[in-house]
C-alpha positions in Angstrom: 0.0 0.0 0.0 1.4 3.4 -0.9 0.5 5.9 1.8 0.0 9.6 1.4 0.4 11.1 4.8 -2.1 13.9 5.0 -0.8 15.2 8.3 2.3 16.6 6.6 0.6 18.5 3.8 0.1 22.0 5.2 2.8 24.7 4.7 1.1 27.4 6.8 -1.5 27.3 9.5 -4.9 28.6 8.2 -7.3 30.6 10.4 -9.0 28.6 13.1 -12.3 28.1 11.2 -10.6 26.7 8.1 -8.3 24.6 10.3 -11.2 23.0 12.1 -13.0 22.4 8.8 -9.9 20.8 7.3 -9.4 18.7 10.3 -13.0 17.4 10.1 -12.7 16.8 6.4 -9.4 14.9 6.9 -11.2 12.3 9.0 -13.8 11.5 6.4 -13.3 8.4 4.3 -11.6 9.1 1.0 -13.8 8.0 -2.0 -13.4 8.4 -5.7 -16.1 10.6 -7.5 -16.7 10.0 -11.2 -16.5 13.0 -13.5 -20.0 13.4 -14.8 -19.3 16.8 -16.3 -18.5 18.8 -13.2 -14.7 19.0 -14.0 -12.2 19.2 -16.8 -12.7 16.2 -19.1 -9.1 15.1 -18.5 -10.1 14.2 -14.9 -11.6 10.8 -14.7 -12.1 10.5 -11.0 -11.4 12.8 -8.0 -11.3 12.7 -4.2 -10.8 15.2 -1.5 -9.1 15.2 1.9 -8.5 17.9 4.5 -5.0 18.7 3.1 -5.1 17.9 -0.5 -7.3 17.1 -3.6 -6.5 13.9 -5.6 -7.3 13.8 -9.3 -7.1 10.6 -11.3 -6.3 11.2 -15.0 -5.4 9.1 -17.9 -1.7 9.6 -16.9 -2.1 8.7 -13.3 -2.8 10.5 -10.0 -2.2 14.2 -9.4 -2.2 15.6 -5.9 -2.8 19.3 -5.2 -1.9 20.6 -1.8 -3.4 23.4 0.3 -0.5 25.7 -0.7 -1.4 25.3 -4.4 1.6 23.1 -5.1 1.0 20.0 -7.2 2.8 16.7 -7.6 1.9 14.3 -10.5 2.8 10.7 -10.0 3.2 9.3 -13.5 4.1 5.8 -14.6 7.1 6.4 -16.8 7.1 4.4 -20.0 3.6 3.0 -19.4 0.8 2.8 -21.8 -1.8 5.6 -21.7 -4.3 4.1 -19.3 -7.5 4.5 -21.4 -9.0 1.4 -19.6 -9.8 2.8 -16.2 -12.3 0.8 -14.3 -14.2 1.9 -11.2 -14.6 -0.9 -8.6 -16.9 -1.4 -5.6 -19.6 1.3 -5.8 -19.9 3.3 -2.6 -23.3 3.7 -1.0 -23.3 7.5 -1.4 -23.8 10.0 -4.2 -22.5 13.5 -4.6 -24.6 16.6 -5.7 -23.3 19.9 -7.1 -25.7 22.8 -7.1 -23.5 25.5 -8.5 -24.6 28.1 -11.0 -27.8 27.8 -13.0 -29.9 24.6 -13.0 -28.5 23.5 -16.3 -25.0 23.5 -14.6 -26.1 21.3 -11.7 -24.7 17.7 -11.4 -26.7 15.4 -9.2 -26.3 11.8 -8.2 -22.6 11.6 -9.0 -21.4 8.1 -8.5 -18.7 7.3 -5.9 -16.4 4.3 -5.8 -14.0 2.6 -3.3 -11.4 1.6 -5.8 -10.2 2.5 -9.3 -8.2 0.1 -11.5 -5.9 1.1 -14.3 -5.5 -2.0 -16.6 -2.3 -3.0 -18.3 -0.3 0.1 -17.5 2.7 -2.1 -18.4 2.5 -5.6 -20.0 0.8 -7.8 -17.5 0.7 -5.1 -14.8 -2.4 -3.5 -13.3 -2.4 -0.7 -10.7 -5.3 -0.4 -8.2 -5.9 2.9 -6.4 -7.9 2.8 -3.2 -8.1 4.5 0.2 -7.5 3.6 3.8 -10.0 6.1 5.3 -8.4 9.4 4.3 -5.2 8.1 2.8 -4.4 7.3 -0.8 -2.9 3.8 -1.3 -2.2 1.7 -4.4 -1.1 -1.8 -5.3 0.7 -3.1 -8.4 -0.6 -6.5 -9.4 1.7 -8.4 -11.8 0.5 -11.4 -13.8 2.8 -14.4 -14.3 5.7 -13.5 -16.4 5.3 -9.7 -16.0 8.5 -7.7 -15.4 8.6 -5.6 -12.2 11.6 -3.8 -13.5 9.4 -2.0 -16.0 7.6 -0.1 -13.2 9.0 3.4 -12.8 7.3 6.1 -10.8 8.0 9.7 -11.9 7.2 12.5 -9.5 6.7 15.7 -11.5 6.6 18.8 -9.3 8.7 17.3 -6.5 11.7 19.2 -5.4 13.5 16.2 -3.9 13.1 12.5 -3.4 14.8 10.7 -0.5 15.0 7.1 0.8 14.9 6.9 4.6 17.1 4.4 6.5 13.9 2.4 7.0 13.3 2.2 3.3 10.4 4.7 3.1 10.2 7.1 0.2 9.9 10.8 1.1 8.7 13.2 -1.6 9.3 16.9 -0.8 7.6 19.8 -2.6 8.2 23.1 -1.0 7.1 22.9 2.6 4.8 20.0 1.8 5.8 16.3 1.8 4.5 12.9 1.1 5.6 9.6 2.6 5.3 6.3 0.8 6.1 3.4 3.1 8.5 0.7 2.1 6.7 -1.9 -0.1 5.6 -5.3 1.0 5.9 -7.7 -2.0 4.2 -11.0 -1.9 2.8 -14.0 -3.8 0.1 -16.4 -2.8 0.6 -20.2 -3.2 -2.1 -22.7 -4.4 -3.5 -22.8 -0.8 -3.8 -19.0 -0.6 -0.9 -18.7 1.8 0.9 -15.4 1.4 4.7 -15.7 0.7 6.8 -12.6 1.2 9.3 -11.5 -1.5 12.2 -9.3 -0.4 12.5 -5.9 -2.2 12.2 -2.2 -1.9 12.5 1.2 -3.7 15.5 2.3 -5.7 16.2 5.9 -6.7 16.7 6.6 -10.4 17.6 9.7 -12.4 15.2 12.6 -13.1 12.9 12.2 -10.0 12.1 8.6 -10.9 11.8 5.6 -8.5 12.1 2.0 -9.4 11.7 -1.3 -7.6 14.2 -4.0 -6.8 13.2 -7.5 -6.0 14.8 -10.7 -4.8 14.1 -13.9 -6.6 10.4 -15.1 -6.8 8.2 -17.6 -8.6 7.6 -16.0 -12.0 4.8 -18.5 -12.7 2.6 -17.0 -10.1 1.0 -13.5 -9.8 3.0 -11.0 -7.8 1.6 -8.1 -5.6 3.8 -5.1 -4.7 2.1 -3.6 -1.7 4.1 -1.2 0.5 3.6 -1.8 4.2 1.5 0.5 6.3 2.6 0.1 10.0 0.1 1.5 12.4 1.8 2.8 15.6 0.2 4.8 18.4 0.9 5.6 22.0 -1.9 5.3 24.6 -1.5 7.0 27.9 -1.9 10.2 29.9 0.2 12.6 31.9 1.4 9.9 34.3 3.0 6.5 33.8 1.1 4.0 31.7 1.6 0.6 30.2 -0.3 -1.7 27.9 0.3 -5.2 29.2 -1.8 -7.6 27.0 -3.7 -7.7 23.7 -5.8 -10.1 21.6 -7.1 -9.7 18.1 -10.4 -11.4 17.1 -11.5 -12.8 13.8 -13.5 -9.6 13.0 -10.5 -7.3 13.3 -11.2 -5.9 16.7 -8.1 -5.5 18.9 -8.6 -5.8 22.7 -6.0 -4.3 25.0 -5.5 -3.8 28.7 -3.0 -2.0 30.8 -2.6 0.2 33.8 -2.5 3.9 34.4 -2.0 6.2 37.4 -3.7 9.2 35.9 -7.3 10.1 35.2 -6.9 11.8 31.8 -7.4 8.8 29.5 -10.3 9.4 27.1 -13.1 6.9 28.0 -16.2 6.4 25.8 -19.9 6.5 26.5 -21.0 3.2 27.8 -17.7 2.6 29.8 -17.9 0.6 33.0 -16.5 3.6 34.7 -15.2 6.9 33.2 -12.9 7.9 36.0 -9.8 6.5 37.7 -11.0 5.0 41.0 -7.6 4.9 42.9 -3.9 5.2 42.8 -3.4 2.9 39.8 -6.3 1.5 37.7 -6.6 -1.1 35.1 -8.0 0.1 31.8 -9.5 -1.9 28.9 -10.0 -0.8 25.3 -11.4 -2.2 22.1 -10.1 -0.9 18.8 -11.5 -1.4 15.3 -8.5 -2.3 13.1 -10.6 -3.0 9.9 -10.2 -0.7 6.9 -13.5 1.0 7.5 -12.9 1.1 11.3 -9.7 3.2 10.9 -8.3 2.1 14.4 -11.2 3.9 16.1 -11.9 3.2 19.8 -15.1 1.2 20.3 -14.8 0.7 24.0 -12.6 2.4 26.7 -13.0 2.1 30.4 -11.2 2.3 33.7 -11.5 -0.7 36.2 -10.4 -0.9 39.8 -10.7 0.0 43.4 -9.1 2.7 45.6 -5.5 1.4 45.6 -3.3 -0.4 43.0 -4.9 -2.6 40.3 -2.5 -4.0 37.6 -3.6 -6.4 34.7 -1.1 -9.0 33.4 -3.1 -11.1 31.0 -6.1 -10.9 28.7 -8.0 -13.3 26.4 -11.3 -13.1 24.4 -13.9 -15.8 23.7 -15.9 -16.4 20.5 -18.7 -14.2 21.8 -16.2 -11.3 22.2 -16.3 -11.3 26.0 -13.0 -10.0 27.5 -11.2 -11.9 30.4 -8.5 -10.2 32.4 -6.3 -11.4 35.3 -4.2 -9.2 37.4 -3.3 -8.0 40.9 -4.9 -5.7 43.3 -4.2 -4.1 46.7 -7.7 -2.5 46.7 -10.2 -3.8 49.3 -12.8 -2.0 47.2 -12.2 -3.9 43.9 -15.6 -4.5 42.3 -17.0 -8.0 42.8 -19.8 -9.2 40.5 -21.6 -12.5 40.0 -20.8 -15.9 41.6 -17.4 -14.8 42.8 -15.2 -17.5 44.4 -13.8 -14.8 46.8 -15.7 -11.6 47.7 -13.0 -10.0 49.8 -9.3 -9.8 49.7 -6.2 -7.6 49.6 -6.5 -6.4 53.2 -2.8 -6.8 54.0 -1.3 -8.5 50.9 -1.4 -8.4 47.1 -4.3 -10.5 45.8 -5.2 -11.6 42.3 -8.3 -10.6 40.5 -10.2 -12.2 37.5 -12.8 -10.4 35.5 -15.1 -11.0 32.6 -16.3 -7.9 30.6 -18.9 -7.7 27.8 -18.1 -4.5 25.9 -21.4 -4.7 24.0 -23.1 -3.8 27.3 -23.0 -0.4 28.9 -22.0 1.0 32.2 -22.0 -1.3 35.2 -23.7 -4.0 33.2 -20.5 -4.5 31.1 -18.7 -6.1 34.1 -20.5 -9.5 34.1 -18.1 -11.4 36.5 -15.4 -10.4 38.9 -13.6 -12.1 41.8 -10.6 -11.8 44.1 -8.2 -14.8 43.8 -5.6 -15.4 46.5 -4.8 -16.2 50.1 -4.5 -13.9 53.2 -1.0 -15.0 54.2 1.1 -14.0 51.2 1.1 -12.2 47.8 -0.6 -13.8 44.8 0.2 -12.8 41.2 -1.8 -14.1 38.2 0.4 -14.1 35.0 -1.6 -15.9 32.4 -5.2 -16.5 31.4 -7.2 -18.5 28.8 -10.8 -19.6 28.3 -12.2 -22.7 26.7 -15.2 -23.2 24.3 -17.5 -23.8 27.3 -16.5 -20.5 29.0 -14.3 -22.0 31.8 -11.5 -19.7 32.8 -8.0 -20.9 33.4 -5.4 -18.9 35.3 -1.7 -19.5 36.1 0.4 -17.4 38.4 2.6 -17.3 41.5 1.6 -17.5 45.2 3.4 -17.1 48.5 0.1 -17.8 50.4 -0.1 -20.9 52.6 -3.9 -20.6 52.4 -4.4 -20.1 48.7 -7.9 -21.4 47.8 -7.8 -25.0 46.5 -10.2 -27.6 45.1 -10.6 -31.0 46.6 -9.1 -32.4 43.4 -5.8 -30.5 43.8 -2.6 -32.3 42.6 -0.6 -30.6 45.3 -2.6 -29.5 48.4 0.0 -27.4 50.2 2.6 -24.7 49.5 6.0 -26.5 49.3 8.6 -23.8 48.9 8.5 -20.1 49.7 6.8 -19.4 46.4 4.9 -21.9 44.2 3.1 -21.8 40.9 -0.7 -22.1 41.1 -3.1 -23.3 38.4 -6.9 -22.6 38.6 -10.0 -23.4 36.7 -13.0 -21.1 37.3 -16.7 -21.7 36.4 -18.3 -18.3 36.4 -21.7 -19.9 37.4 -20.3 -21.3 40.6 -18.8 -19.8 43.7 -16.6 -22.9 44.1 -13.4 -23.4 42.1 -13.7 -26.1 39.5 -10.0 -26.9 40.0 -7.2 -25.3 41.9 -3.7 -26.5 42.9 -0.3 -25.5 44.0 2.5 -26.8 41.8 6.2 -26.4 42.7 9.3 -27.6 44.5 11.3 -26.7 47.6 12.5 -23.3 46.3 11.0 -20.5 44.2 8.7 -21.2 41.3 7.1 -18.7 39.0 4.0 -19.6 36.9 4.1 -17.6 33.6 1.9 -18.8 30.8 -1.1 -21.0 30.1 -2.9 -22.2 27.0 -5.9 -24.5 26.7 -6.0 -27.0 23.8 -9.2 -27.8 21.8 -9.4 -31.1 23.6 -9.5 -29.4 27.0 -5.9 -30.2 28.1 -4.2 -27.3 29.8 -0.6 -26.5 28.8 1.5 -24.4 31.0 5.0 -23.0 31.5 6.9 -21.8 34.6 10.4 -20.9 35.7 12.0 -22.6 38.7 15.1 -22.9 40.8 13.7 -25.9 42.6 15.4 -29.3 42.2 12.3 -31.3 43.2 9.6 -29.8 41.0 6.8 -32.3 40.3 7.4 -34.3 37.1 5.1 -36.7 35.2 5.1 -39.1 32.3 8.5 -39.4 30.6 10.2 -36.0 31.1 12.5 -34.5 28.5 14.8 -33.5 31.4 14.5 -35.0 34.9 16.7 -32.5 36.7 17.3 -28.8 36.9 20.3 -28.2 34.5 21.3 -24.8 35.8 20.4 -21.9 38.2 16.9 -21.3 36.7 15.2 -23.7 34.4 11.9 -23.8 32.5 9.1 -26.1 33.4 6.8 -27.3 30.6 3.7 -29.3 31.6 0.2 -30.5 30.7 -2.8 -30.9 33.1 -6.2 -32.5 32.8 -8.3 -30.6 35.2 -11.2 -32.9 34.9 -9.2 -35.4 36.9 -8.1 -35.5 40.5 -4.8 -35.7 42.4 -1.8 -37.2 40.7 -3.9 -38.2 37.7 -4.5 -34.5 36.9 -0.8 -33.9 36.0 -0.4 -35.5 32.5 3.1 -34.4 31.7 5.8 -32.2 33.4 9.5 -31.7 32.5 12.4 -29.5 33.1 13.7 -27.7 30.0 16.9 -25.7 29.6 20.7 -25.6 29.6 23.4 -25.4 32.3 23.0 -21.7 33.0 19.9 -19.6 33.5 16.6 -19.6 31.5 13.3 -17.9 32.0 10.1 -18.4 30.0 7.8 -15.6 29.0 5.2 -16.8 26.4 3.7 -19.9 24.9 1.3 -20.6 22.0 0.1 -23.5 19.9 1.2 -24.0 16.3 -1.3 -25.4 13.6 -0.2 -29.0 14.4 -0.9 -28.7 18.1 2.7 -28.4 19.2 3.6 -25.9 21.9 5.8 -22.9 20.9 7.8 -21.4 23.8 9.9 -18.2 24.1 11.9 -16.5 26.7 15.7 -15.9 27.2 18.7 -18.0 28.0 22.2 -17.5 29.2 23.2 -21.1 28.4 25.6 -22.0 25.7 24.2 -25.6 25.7 20.5 -24.7 25.5 18.6 -27.5 23.6 18.9 -26.6 19.9 17.6 -28.6 16.9 19.8 -29.4 13.9 17.7 -27.2 11.6 17.9 -24.1 13.9 17.7 -20.6 12.4 20.6 -19.6 14.8 22.3 -22.7 16.1 24.8 -20.9 18.5 24.4 -18.1 21.0 25.6 -14.6 20.2 26.5 -13.6 23.7 25.2 -11.9 26.9 21.9 -13.8 26.7 19.7 -14.5 23.8 16.1 -15.0 23.2 15.1 -18.5 22.3 12.2 -20.1 20.4 11.4 -23.8 20.9 8.6 -26.0 19.5 7.9 -29.0 21.7 5.3 -31.9 21.8 4.8 -33.0 25.4 2.3 -35.6 24.4 5.0 -37.5 22.4 7.9 -37.6 24.9 10.1 -39.6 22.6 10.0 -36.8 20.1 9.5 -33.9 22.5 11.9 -31.4 20.9 10.5 -30.6 17.5 12.5 -27.4 16.8 14.6 -25.0 18.8 16.8 -22.0 18.0 18.6 -19.1 19.6 17.7 -15.6 18.4 19.8 -12.5 19.1 22.9 -10.3 18.7 26.0 -9.8 20.9 24.5 -7.5 23.6 21.5 -9.4 24.9 17.8 -10.1 24.1 14.7 -11.2 26.0 11.8 -12.9 24.1 8.5 -11.8 25.6 5.8 -13.4 23.4 5.3 -15.8 20.5 2.5 -16.7 18.1 2.1 -18.7 14.8 0.0 -18.3 11.7 -1.9 -20.9 9.6 1.2 -21.6 7.5 3.2 -22.4 10.7 5.3 -19.2 10.5 6.5 -18.2 13.9 6.3 -14.6 15.1 8.3 -13.5 18.2 8.8 -10.2 19.9 11.0 -9.0 22.7 13.6 -6.4 23.4 17.2 -6.2 22.2 20.3 -4.2 23.2 22.2 -5.4 20.2 23.3 -3.4 17.2 23.7 -6.6 15.2 20.4 -8.3 15.8 19.5 -10.3 12.7 17.2 -8.2 10.5 16.0 -8.5 6.9 16.6 -6.1 4.0 12.9 -5.1 3.9 12.8 -4.3 7.7 10.6 -1.2 8.5 13.5 -0.2 10.8 16.7 -2.0 9.8 19.0 -0.3 12.2 19.3 -0.3 16.0 18.0 2.9 17.6 20.6 2.9 20.3 18.3 2.2 23.3 16.4 -0.9 24.6 14.7 -1.5 21.3 11.8 -3.7 20.2 12.4 -6.6 17.9 9.7 -8.3 15.8 10.7 -11.4 13.9 8.8 -13.7 11.6 10.5 -16.9 10.4 9.8 -20.3 9.0 10.9 -23.1 11.4 12.7 -26.1 9.7 14.7 -23.9 7.3 18.3 -23.9 8.6 20.1 -20.6 9.0 19.0 -17.1 8.5 17.3 -18.1 5.3 14.4 -18.9 7.6 13.7 -15.2 8.2 10.6 -13.9 6.5 11.1 -10.5 8.1 12.8 -9.1 11.1 13.1 -5.6 12.3 13.9 -3.2 15.1 11.5 -0.5 16.5 12.6 2.3 18.7 15.1 5.0 19.4 17.3 5.9 22.4 14.7 5.3 25.0 13.6 2.0 26.6 10.7 0.1 24.9 9.4 -3.2 26.2 7.0 -5.3 24.1 5.0 -7.3 26.6 2.5 -9.2 24.3 2.0 -10.2 20.7 -0.9 -11.5 18.7 -1.3 -12.4 15.0 -4.5 -11.9 13.0 -5.9 -14.4 10.4 -4.2 -12.4 7.6 -0.7 -12.5 9.2 -0.9 -9.0 10.6 1.2 -8.7 13.8 0.0 -6.7 16.8 2.6 -5.8 19.5 1.8 -3.9 22.7 3.9 -2.8 25.6 5.3 0.4 27.1 8.1 2.8 26.3 9.4 6.4 26.0 9.3 8.8 23.2 10.8 7.9 19.8 8.5 5.3 18.2 7.4 6.1 14.6 3.8 7.0 15.2 1.7 6.6 12.0 -0.4 9.4 10.5 -3.6 7.8 11.8 -2.3 7.3 15.4 -4.7 7.8 18.2 -2.1 10.0 20.0 1.5 10.8 20.3 3.8 10.3 23.3 2.2 11.9 26.4 5.2 11.7 28.8 5.0 10.7 32.5 7.9 8.3 32.3 6.2 5.8 29.9 3.2 5.4 27.7 1.6 2.2 26.4 2.0 1.6 22.7 0.3 -0.4 20.0 2.3 -1.4 16.9 0.7 -3.1 13.9 2.8 -4.6 11.1 1.2 -6.0 8.0 
């Protein structure tokens, strides 16, 4: 998608009335009006935004700015595009009542897309809009030559390629930004395959395209990436701690804030901060028509500290959040398993929210979760098809609430993992157990398989953590090791632990995130300091780079004889931590975390190919089973000199990656961002990469 960034188009500030009108116009969807006699005959279609007017002629698009400057984007060496086709009629018409009645033009047709056919042999170009932004794709039929494509910018003073590969077009004080292209093909199964490539500057204000090798027997689409990036926060400190995308393009996020200046919406559970630090929850429409608009935004909490750590969403779009609270006034709703808590310690909380309801009705379930003798911290949450909630975390309480079916009925060490199953229709826990050894254990992640088995991961320094079936490792190999296990919470006692094993090298490891791949294997990420971490022969990076690396491992606990399916290091020479991992339907793995390395492995088409100098985000997509760095589909940095921590990742059905976390100023906010950096030490962020 080629992006025209309307926010950079004004050369001088207009008077307040014009500025307000332009700002309102810039938020309207961009649509293409047919020329039915209201304009010069050379103009075939036109569209208006707050900062520019777009004209589509037989030679290509022409953009007129508010300062009367004009840039024509011609296709050098192309055929004259007499075959211009309107696509997708819009449900609106335009009327012009100017001059005498014989000069009026009514019922002017509007369209969502315009296609120029065969601008080069076998090459079409389709112009369309993402709300108020012009975008266009080149679609190449098998055998077409992408080297024939040359964009000529008439009226531009200067063209520049940024270090990220974006194309900047400068005309006076106005400028356009076209994001670095994404180039891809689809195989026979409809799976999208990326092709490396980007812009190249030619003489006489022309721009070409360079591509790596690809299958010339299949169609090729050249589609420059639009990365949405926004901060979310107020004047104090804020973090986004978890996110989930549903199959309809709605992004659900949660985080915490210690200020009261977040913008809530009508229908919120509560519109004000109730205490020192509150949880907030938001729903964002990421669809093309939605334009990343907020659909739900609310505070949630009591009078003290309320911090969310995990979020999931069910098929009915209910939101489930687990976190910690020190508030004795945290709202309790429904058949809560605990109605009081947090009097002298940190307790957990678990809530269910229906954002389709309004006000107090939207909180449909809420309970405390924890004991009175120690701190309790939920870290992961999932929900099954029947609406049962599963929570993992860490407890220091000797009186943590248990079920009669518990595998381990007592706290063993100073700090154990806990695993809980909640039926929101019952005030009794469906299943609850301690799980740990003689020292400290930290429950980090949980995922429920379609068959109801519960997969979990923890970090431990215990030598006597409970094991089951045929463990991959029977002893702790180093200081901290990872625990990978499977539970059947329909069973009782020792029968409920289906599998449990140590996993790691001879130094220190910690786990951060887990997910299932399409084959039902468990994908695990975190970080390791071990030089002998278990690595598979087909690893993307078979050896560590130094000072601690992220790792990605694929394991199958239900087939202990072939437990290790795939495993690789991921990092540079100065240290990385993997925070979350997901897969897509083609078994590509996506992993995010932070890096301190200037030599983290990146791809040529990375939106940010260079380290920003701080604690930077990395986002990597790769194909397991392909040895070496040829496995990389894309890999990129995000960030500048500040600290940025990506806490969670999700991947949509189309392969779009959604990364959330917190950080300082310096992220490349997009033109349609909800807000910029607000300060206060840190803001939450949402980063979308297509």
